[in-house]
C-alpha positions in Angstrom: 133.5 112.2 105.8 131.6 114.2 103.0 127.9 113.8 103.5 125.4 114.8 100.9 122.0 115.2 102.7 119.2 114.7 100.2 115.3 115.5 100.8 113.1 113.9 98.1 110.4 115.6 96.2 106.8 115.7 97.4 104.3 115.2 94.9 101.5 118.0 94.3 99.4 118.3 97.5 97.0 120.4 99.3 99.9 122.1 100.9 102.0 122.8 97.8 100.7 126.3 97.2 102.8 126.5 94.2 100.7 129.4 92.7 101.1 131.4 95.9 104.8 130.7 96.2 105.3 131.9 92.7 103.8 135.2 93.7 106.5 135.9 96.5 109.3 134.2 94.5 109.8 131.2 96.8 110.2 127.7 96.0 108.9 125.7 99.0 106.6 126.2 102.0 108.9 124.5 104.6 112.5 123.2 104.9 113.5 119.8 105.9 113.9 120.3 109.7 114.7 116.6 110.1 117.8 116.7 108.0 119.3 119.8 109.4 118.7 118.2 112.9 120.5 115.1 111.5 123.4 117.2 110.5 123.6 118.9 113.9 123.8 115.4 115.6 126.3 113.8 113.3 130.1 114.5 114.0 130.7 118.2 113.3 134.1 117.6 111.8 132.3 115.9 109.0 131.5 118.0 105.9 127.9 118.5 104.8 126.0 119.6 101.7 122.2 119.7 101.6 120.1 119.5 98.6 116.2 119.8 99.0 114.7 118.4 95.7 111.6 120.4 96.2 114.0 123.5 95.6 116.5 122.2 92.9 118.0 119.0 91.7 121.4 117.5 92.8 124.3 118.5 90.6 126.8 115.9 89.2 129.5 117.9 91.3 127.6 117.2 94.4 127.2 113.5 93.6 131.0 113.3 92.9 131.9 115.2 96.1 129.9 112.9 98.3 131.3 109.9 100.2 128.1 109.0 101.9 124.4 109.8 101.0 121.9 110.4 103.9 118.1 110.7 103.1 115.0 111.2 105.1 111.4 111.1 104.0 107.8 110.9 104.9 105.7 108.2 103.2 104.1 110.6 100.7 107.8 111.3 99.4 108.2 107.3 98.7 108.5 107.6 95.0 111.5 110.0 94.9 113.1 108.5 97.7 113.4 105.1 96.3 114.6 106.8 92.9 117.4 108.7 94.9 118.5 105.5 96.5 119.0 104.0 93.0 120.6 107.1 91.7 123.2 106.9 94.5 124.1 103.5 94.0 124.5 103.7 90.3 127.2 106.3 91.4 128.8 103.8 93.8 127.7 105.9 97.0 126.9 104.4 100.2 123.4 105.3 101.4 121.8 105.7 104.8 118.1 106.3 105.1 116.0 107.4 108.2 112.9 109.3 109.0 109.2 108.5 109.4 108.7 106.4 106.2 111.8 104.1 106.6 110.9 103.7 110.3 107.5 102.6 109.5 108.2 100.4 106.3 111.9 99.6 106.6 111.7 97.0 103.7 111.0 99.4 101.1 114.3 101.4 101.3 116.2 98.1 102.0 115.0 96.5 98.8 115.7 99.6 96.9 119.4 99.3 98.0 119.9 101.3 101.3 123.0 100.2 103.1 122.1 101.7 106.5 118.7 102.1 108.0 118.9 104.8 110.8 115.4 104.3 112.3 113.3 105.7 115.1 114.6 109.0 116.7 118.1 110.0 115.7 119.3 111.4 119.0 119.6 107.6 119.9 120.3 105.9 116.6 122.7 108.2 114.9 125.5 107.8 117.3 125.0 103.9 116.8 125.3 104.5 113.1 128.5 106.8 113.5 130.1 104.0 115.9 129.4 101.4 112.9 130.9 103.7 110.3 134.0 104.2 112.4 134.4 100.5 112.7 134.3 100.1 108.9 130.8 98.3 108.8 129.3 98.5 105.5 125.8 97.9 106.3 123.5 97.9 109.3 120.1 98.6 110.8 120.0 100.7 113.9 116.9 101.0 116.1 116.2 102.4 119.6 114.1 99.4 120.7 111.4 101.5 122.3 113.6 104.0 124.1 112.7 107.6 123.6 115.4 110.3 123.7 115.5 113.3 126.1 114.9 116.2 123.5 116.5 118.6 125.9 119.9 117.3 124.6 119.0 117.8 121.0 121.4 120.5 119.3 120.5 123.5 117.4 119.5 122.3 113.9 122.1 123.3 111.2 119.9 125.9 109.7 122.9 127.4 107.9 122.9 124.4 105.4 119.5 125.7 104.0 119.0 127.8 101.0 117.0 130.2 103.0 115.7 132.2 100.3 113.9 129.3 98.8 111.5 128.8 101.8 108.3 130.7 102.7 108.6 129.6 106.5 111.1 128.2 108.7 110.5 125.2 111.1 111.3 124.6 114.7 110.2 121.9 117.0 109.2 122.2 120.7 107.8 118.9 121.6 107.5 115.2 120.3 104.5 112.9 121.0 100.8 113.4 121.7 98.7 112.3 124.6 95.7 111.0 122.7 95.1 107.6 121.0 93.4 108.4 117.7 93.2 105.2 115.8 94.4 106.3 112.4 97.2 108.5 113.7 101.0 107.3 113.3 102.5 110.0 115.5 101.8 108.1 118.7 103.4 105.1 117.0 106.4 107.0 116.1 107.0 109.2 119.0 104.8 107.8 121.9 102.0 109.3 124.0 104.0 111.1 126.5 104.9 114.4 125.0 108.6 115.4 125.6 109.6 119.1 125.4 112.6 121.1 125.0 113.9 123.6 127.5 112.5 127.2 126.9 116.1 128.4 126.5 116.8 125.8 124.2 114.0 126.8 121.7 115.1 130.5 122.0 118.6 129.5 121.0 117.2 128.1 117.9 115.4 131.3 117.3 118.6 133.3 117.9 120.2 131.2 115.3 117.6 132.0 112.7 117.5 135.7 113.7 121.4 135.8 113.2 121.1 134.2 109.8 118.8 137.1 108.8 115.3 135.2 108.8 112.5 137.6 109.4 109.4 135.6 108.2 107.0 133.0 109.5 108.1 130.1 111.8 106.2 126.9 111.9 106.3 125.0 115.1 106.1 121.5 113.6 104.8 119.7 116.8 102.1 117.4 116.0 100.3 118.7 119.1 101.8 122.0 120.2 99.7 121.8 123.5 100.3 118.1 124.5 102.2 119.2 127.6 100.2 122.4 128.5 102.4 123.1 131.5 105.6 123.2 129.7 104.3 125.0 126.6 103.0 127.7 128.9 106.5 128.1 130.5 108.0 128.3 127.2 105.6 130.9 125.8 106.3 133.1 128.9 109.9 133.1 127.9 109.1 133.5 124.2 106.8 136.5 124.9 109.9 138.5 126.4 112.2 137.4 123.5 109.8 138.5 120.8 109.3 141.9 122.5 113.0 142.5 122.9 113.6 141.6 119.3 110.6 143.7 118.0 108.6 140.6 116.7 110.8 139.4 113.9 108.6 136.3 113.3 105.0 135.1 113.2 104.2 131.8 114.3 101.9 129.0 113.4 101.4 125.3 114.7 99.3 122.3 115.1 97.1 121.6 118.3 94.3 119.6 119.5 90.8 121.2 119.8 91.0 121.4 123.6 93.2 124.4 123.0 89.7 126.3 123.0 89.1 125.5 126.8 92.4 127.2 127.9 92.0 131.1 127.5 95.3 131.7 129.3 97.3 129.5 126.7 95.5 131.0 123.7 96.2 134.5 124.8 99.9 133.6 125.6 100.1 132.2 122.0 98.7 135.6 120.5 100.9 137.7 122.6 104.0 135.7 121.1 102.7 136.4 117.6 101.1 133.2 116.9 98.4 133.9 114.1 97.2 130.5 113.0 96.7 127.0 114.2 95.8 123.7 112.5 93.1 121.6 114.2 92.5 117.9 113.6 88.7 118.0 113.6 88.4 115.1 111.2 84.5 114.9 111.2 81.4 116.4 112.9 80.0 113.1 113.2 80.2 112.0 116.9 79.8 108.4 116.1 82.8 108.3 113.8 84.8 110.3 116.3 84.1 107.8 119.0 84.8 104.8 116.7 88.3 106.2 115.8 89.1 107.0 119.5 89.2 110.7 118.8 87.5 111.3 122.3 89.0 114.8 122.8 86.8 116.1 119.8 83.5 114.8 121.7 83.8 116.7 124.9 82.7 120.3 123.9 81.0 121.7 121.0 83.3 121.7 118.1 81.5 124.8 116.5 81.9 126.8 119.8 85.4 125.6 120.2 86.4 126.8 116.6 85.0 130.3 117.1 86.5 130.7 120.7 90.0 130.0 119.1 89.3 132.4 116.1 88.0 135.3 118.3 91.0 135.0 120.5 93.1 136.0 117.5 94.2 132.7 115.8 93.2 131.9 112.4 91.8 128.3 112.3 93.0 125.7 109.7 91.5 122.4 110.1 91.8 118.6 108.8 88.9 116.7 107.8 88.5 113.0 106.8 85.9 110.8 104.9 85.7 107.1 104.8 85.4 106.2 108.5 83.9 102.7 109.4 80.1 103.0 110.0 80.0 106.5 108.3 76.5 107.4 107.1 75.7 108.5 103.6 76.0 112.3 103.4 79.2 112.7 105.4 80.7 115.0 102.7 77.6 117.4 103.0 77.7 117.3 106.7 81.5 118.5 106.6 80.4 121.2 104.0 77.9 122.4 106.6 80.4 122.4 109.5 82.9 124.2 107.7 80.4 126.9 106.5 79.0 127.1 110.0 82.4 127.8 111.4 83.7 129.9 108.6 87.1 127.8 108.6 89.0 129.4 105.4 91.3 126.4 104.9 89.8 122.9 105.3 92.4 120.1 104.5 89.9 117.3 103.3 91.2 113.7 102.4 90.0 110.3 102.2 91.0 107.8 105.2 94.2 106.0 104.6 95.3 103.3 106.8 98.9 104.1 107.8 101.5 101.4 108.7 101.4 100.0 112.2 98.7 102.4 113.3 95.9 100.8 115.5 93.7 101.2 112.3 96.2 99.2 110.2 96.3 96.4 112.8 92.6 96.2 113.0 91.9 96.3 109.4 94.6 93.6 108.8 93.2 91.4 111.4 89.8 91.7 109.7 91.4 91.0 106.4 90.3 94.3 104.9 93.5 95.8 103.8 94.2 95.9 100.0 97.3 94.8 98.5 98.3 98.2 96.9 99.7 99.4 100.3 99.8 103.1 100.9 101.7 106.2 99.8 100.1 109.0 102.0 98.7 110.7 98.9 95.9 113.0 99.9 94.2 112.5 96.7 93.9 108.7 96.7 91.2 106.3 97.4 91.4 104.4 100.7 93.9 101.4 100.9 91.3 99.2 102.6 87.7 97.8 101.9 85.4 100.4 103.6 82.0 99.8 105.2 80.0 101.7 102.4 80.6 101.9 98.7 84.0 103.2 97.4 82.1 105.0 94.6 79.8 106.7 97.2 82.7 107.9 99.3 84.8 109.1 96.2 81.9 111.1 94.7 81.1 112.6 98.1 84.7 113.6 98.5 84.8 115.1 95.0 81.6 117.1 95.5 82.7 118.3 99.1 86.0 119.5 98.2 85.0 121.2 94.8 82.2 123.0 96.8 84.3 124.1 99.7 86.7 125.9 97.3 84.2 127.2 94.9 85.9 130.7 94.9 82.8 132.7 96.0 82.3 130.5 99.0 85.9 130.6 99.8 86.0 134.4 99.8 82.9 134.5 102.0 84.3 132.1 104.5 87.6 134.0 104.7 85.6 137.4 105.3 83.4 135.9 108.1 86.4 134.3 109.8 88.3 137.6 109.8 85.6 139.7 110.9 85.6 137.9 114.2 89.4 137.5 114.7 91.0 139.7 117.2 93.9 141.7 115.7 97.3 140.7 116.8 98.6 143.0 119.7 102.2 142.4 118.5 103.5 145.4 116.5 106.7 145.2 114.5 108.5 148.4 113.7 107.1 150.0 110.4 109.2 149.1 107.2 109.2 149.9 103.7 107.3 147.2 101.8 109.4 144.5 100.4 109.4 144.8 96.3 108.5 141.1 96.0 105.7 141.3 98.6 104.3 144.5 97.0 104.3 142.9 93.5 102.3 139.8 95.1 99.9 142.3 96.5 99.3 144.0 93.4 99.0 140.9 91.5 96.3 139.5 93.8 94.4 142.7 93.7 94.5 142.6 89.9 93.5 139.0 89.7 90.8 139.0 92.3 89.7 142.6 92.2 89.3 143.0 88.3 89.8 139.8 86.3 87.6 137.2 88.2 83.8 137.2 88.3 84.1 137.4 92.2 85.6 140.9 91.8 82.6 142.6 93.4 82.6 140.4 96.3 86.3 140.9 96.6 86.0 144.6 97.0 82.9 144.5 99.2 84.7 142.2 101.7 87.9 143.9 101.5 86.3 147.4 102.4 84.2 145.5 105.1 87.4 144.4 106.8 88.8 147.9 106.7 85.6 149.3 108.1 84.9 146.7 110.8 88.3 145.1 111.7 91.0 146.9 110.0 93.9 145.5 112.2 93.7 142.3 110.4 93.7 143.5 106.7 97.2 142.1 105.8 96.5 138.7 107.2 93.1 138.7 105.5 94.4 139.4 102.0 97.2 136.8 102.5 94.6 134.1 103.0 92.4 135.6 100.1 95.5 134.8 97.9 95.2 131.1 98.6 92.4 131.0 96.2 95.1 131.1 93.5 96.1 127.7 94.6 92.5 126.2 95.3 91.1 127.3 91.9 93.4 124.9 90.2 93.8 122.3 92.9 90.0 121.4 93.0 90.1 120.4 89.4 93.1 118.3 90.0 91.4 116.5 92.8 88.4 115.7 90.6 90.5 114.4 87.8 92.7 112.3 90.0 89.9 110.7 92.1 87.8 110.1 89.1 90.8 108.3 87.4 91.4 106.2 90.4 87.8 105.3 90.6 87.8 103.9 87.1 90.8 102.0 87.9 89.3 100.6 91.1 86.2 99.6 89.1 88.1 97.9 86.4 90.1 95.8 89.0 86.8 95.0 90.7 85.3 93.7 87.3 88.3 91.6 86.7 88.2 90.2 90.2 84.5 89.2 89.5 85.5 87.4 86.2 88.5 85.6 87.8 86.6 84.4 90.9 84.5 81.9 89.2 87.4 80.5 87.3 89.2 80.0 90.5 86.3 78.2 91.9 85.9 76.0 89.0 89.6 75.1 89.3 89.2 74.3 92.9 86.2 72.2 92.1 88.1 70.3 89.4 91.0 69.5 91.6 88.6 68.2 94.4 86.9 66.0 91.8 
């Protein structure tokens, strides 16, 4: 069987970082870990080719070669996924679709023409699909019916199928699931609330594979909550610490974790000793009432400000997610987020408007209350909410635009990066000295030229850079890397403004039309009654 694995395009998002990736001659931030894992689970006597549409388009030769097309996507990739299903069918190819989006909304890929849906977690449903193929079945839907796989049996992903030079970071996964119950989150719907972890040697085997393929850059642990099972993650980190030292620190790591990481000094120190240098935290909002309402109780137990600084001072750069639009939210939520981000000096604050994702507790509650809108959801971070909020949509949208554009005003951003790195402990992990990579050297020169000479923030750039060399010189490379993120945000803040304002106009037009049509409908009802 000749299998063409396709990964659909992402729209431009907060994490696209196109301007930064251009500097280092790379196409995409992260690879499709799900698809290379699928390739490892399917029969290895099958032939595979993988095309990441974020890297390049599919060639006609690849379409011609394929006997079966397999796609996986997140909800934000919806548009390109559905288009690719259509392209495959035009060429007479059988199409199998899986991944988080298909699992959450199976009717969409089915209506687009998918022949097979491989839903839930592939360790269970891919063997069912293979059995159906071998029996000659031309269609089917394969589900796990609530069963969760033992991820210690998951094979090493087929990293060899990737165009490695196209990616800035690699991805590996240690655990699935999260112990918390945040109302808006679909992770617990997809993967459950009992975190399942791989064995330490299993993860090290994946790193061995990347090492042998020549990878020597960042690795992202894609776990949605890396510390969901603290006991097992500590066992793994103890093993990883030795592996990293033995291999002379070929990778740096970053991941996502819950804020209670700040209360476990041993865990933070282990992460730093393994060359973790950044962690993404889902803070969502500094408003305690909103956190309680959305059941993010873990963020209410300790001071959020103190927690951020504790993580930062240990040696981990903090990235954080924030949301506006919670039920019962008071006016000024955007300003309170600005105040919190400035107080904690978080350089990179992902800021979005609340979306009700399919099958989440929030989705079901809003559906029961009759507040879900018919326009559905596409996971776009630059979109208005897909439900009727408890305060005016215009107010939420305007606060969002103001807060985002304020947070990423170039001078403010540089100040936060500087204050964050002044407090951050340098990494204790020292890789052997090497001659600078020509591409990285060119990127460094470009950043210094743009920010140190061309921009009106040039005096601040030099003041802060000299301050870092004077007060915390061990972090200067990491510091300059994050300064470079301004290249993305300068452009992206304008994109946010334009898109939200356009959506707001469209929303107001629909509302006006509804107000016109409502009296007509009432008249028709009265006429029929009479």
